Every structure is written in C-alpha cells, then in structure tokens.
N, C-alpha and C positions, 0 to 999 in steps of 0.2 A: 923457092919463092912461096911465101905464105898467102893464103887466101884472105881477103878482107872479112872482118867479122860482120855477120848479118844480125841486125837487131829487130827486124820485123818478125811478127808472129806468123806461124803457118796456119793458124786458125783465127777467124774474126773475133773481135771482142764481143762479149755478151751484153754489155751495157756501157753507159757513159763513163762510169768509174773505171772499169777495166780498160776502156779505150784510152783514158788518160794515163793510167799506169803503164800501158804498153807503148806509149809514145816516147821515144828516146829524147825528143825535144823538150819534154817536161821533166826529165830527170835532173837531179842536182849533181852534176858531174864534179863540181868543186869540192863537195863534202863526201865523196865516196870513201869507203873504208875497205881495206883488204881483210878478208876473213881467213881463218885457219882451216885447212882441209881436215876432214875427219881422219883420225889416225888409223882406223881399221875399216875403211870403206869397203863395201862389198855389194853383193847382189843376192836377192832372194828370188828364186824361180818357182813358178807354178806350172806343174806338168800334169796333164790328164791321162789316165790309163783306163782301159776298159776293166771290167771286173776280173776277167780271166787274166789279163796282163798283170794286174796288181797281185792276184793270188800267186802267179808264177814269180813275180818280183819278191814278194814277201817270203816265199819258200826259199829262194836263193839267198836272200838276206839272212834268214834264220840259220841256214846251213853254214853261213860264214860268221855267225855270232853277232850280227848287226841288225839294226832296225832298217826298214826299207829306205828311209831318207839317207841314213849314213852309208848304206850299201851303194846307193846311186852316186853319192858324193865321192866315195872312195874309188868307185869304178871309173868315174869321169877323171878324177885326179890321176889315177894310175895310167889312163890312156894319154893324158897330157904329158906326164912324166916320161913315158916311153916314146913319145913322139908319134904315136899310132895315128894313122890317117883313117878318116871315116870311110866305110865301104860304100 
C-alpha cells in the first residue's frame, strides 16, 4: 500500500507570493509537464574535521597516492562494496 502524497510544506511561507506558490489549489494541474530526470544525479557532502583529524586523513591519502577527498570517497565505496557494517 502506498502512502498518499503530501503537498503541504513543513515550513510556513515567508510572504503572500510564496503562500500562493505553496498552495496546491492554485496550481495548474491541467498543464503539468513531466520532466526528465538528471542522468547522473548524485550528492555532494560537506564534512568537518578537526585540524588533527584532517592532517591524519591527508597523510593516509598521500600514502595511498590520493587527495583527501578521493581517499574518503574510495574508502566509503570500498566499505559499501564489501558490505562492511559500521562499528
């Protein structure tokens, strides 16, 4: 069983224009168009490290011939590929 789609916002509108745009009753349902999904959709993550953590990460990355970002990416993908569980 699928859940019904919720159209209401989780945050209140900032002004009258946004209130109207957020109101499903004001939408033109008869003229809707289906869009094409992005062919290579993905996500960009922002992660904060302390100075000491970053230096240790950079050292490990350098030892593996990678920059820190690629080292983190490869490490995470390797864990996913092996089905490793978080400790």
